[in-house]
C-alpha positions, 0 to 999 in steps of 0.5 A, a space after each residue: 503533492 509529490 508522487 509518493 503522497 499521491 500513491 499513498 493517498 489512495 490508502 491513507 488520508 494525507 494532509 499537509 502538517 502545520 508547523 508547530 509554534 516554536 519560540 526558539 527553534 535551533 538554526 538549520 545548520 545546527 540541526 542533526 539530520 535524522 537517520 532513516 529507521 525501518 518502520 515498526 511492523 505492528 500487527 494492526 489488522 486492517 478494517 473491512 473498509 480498508 480490505 475493500 479499498 485495497 481490493 478495489 485498488 488492485 482491481 483498478 490497477 490490473 484493469 488499467 494494465 490489461 492489454 488490448 483484447 482478451 487476456 488473463 484479466 478478462 479470463 479471471 473475471 469470466 471465471 468469477 462470473 461462472 460460479 453457477 458451474 460447479 465443476 472447476 475444470 468445466 468452468 475454466 474450459 468454458 471461460 477459455 472457450 468463450 475468450 478463445 473465440 475472441 482471439 485468446 490463446 493459452 500462451 497469451 493467457 499465461 503471458 498476460 498473467 505473468 505480466 500482471 504479476 510484474 505489475 503487482 511487484 512494481 506497484 509493491 516497490 512503489 508503495 514500499 518507497 512511498 510508505 518509507 518516505 511518508 513515515 519519515 515525514 509524518 512520524 520520524 520527523 515528529 519523533 526528532 522534534 520530541 527529542 529536540 523539545 525535550 532538551 529545550 525543557 531542560 535548558 529553558 525553564 521558562 518554556 517548560 509548560 509550553 513545550 510540554 504541551 507541544 510534546 503531548 500533541 506531537 506524541 498523539 499525532 505520532 501514535 495516530 499516524 503510525 497506526 494508520 500507516 501500519 494498518 495500511 502497510 499490513 492491509 496492502 501486504 495481505 491483499 497483495 500476497 493473497 492476489 499473487 497467490 490466487 494468480 499463481 494457483 490459477 496459473 497452475 490450473 490453467 497449465 493443468 486443465 488447458 492442453 
């Protein structure tokens, strides 16, 4: 499995497509290569299961990217654990004080938060490239197959029934794959934007509360 499939498989089930039976495929040299087209951004709302899946993914991503010793990741987890402290400023100061004893400085806290933002940006680039490649493989290629088989229906009347069945199957696969991909694209973007916004807000509070 390619790197792109491995990345996207964290969010959407990817199976190797079986070749659709074809009695008279055109030769490879006569087949036109389809141009890459932008993915339609359908408004498919991610399910609760997808939302939790992305939360776990980003949590693991930041956990794997954390540095040795206390950093922003440890600080944010401590903030979450201190919900019993109602006052936000007191919660931030208490969390920082606990980690400062382990060697965390405000500079290191801000630096590591910015590093996590870079990790999220790079991961988003990888995800976008993987989605485009998967879309081309699982959707665009099937759309091209639909066009080819539609032409064959006009040219080969003896294959009309067989080809119509193949087209119906391909269209069903396109609809299912496109919905899955768009659902995961929107789920990824929503959670990524939310997390980046949250980190940005916490950075502002760190700068405001920790002198």
